[in-house]
C-alpha positions, 0 to 999 in steps of 0.5 A: 401281220399275224392271224390274230391281228388280221382277225381283229381287223376283220371284226372291227371292220364288221362292227363298223359296218354293222353300226353304219347299217343300223344308223341308216335303218334308224334314219329311214324309220324316222323318215317314215314316221315323220312322213306319216305325221305330215311333214314334207319330204324336203323337211324330212330330208333336212332333219335326217340328212337323207336324200330326197 
């Protein structure tokens, strides 16, 4: 594998990791907002696909 190909693979992996982290942070922020609105933890878990 050439250096350029390896560097592209590393950039692609880092980009995918960054997207996944961003999605997780957004789900957590949404869960906090829903909790402050009075929704139950169970309903929030269902809505955000987060674990209780």
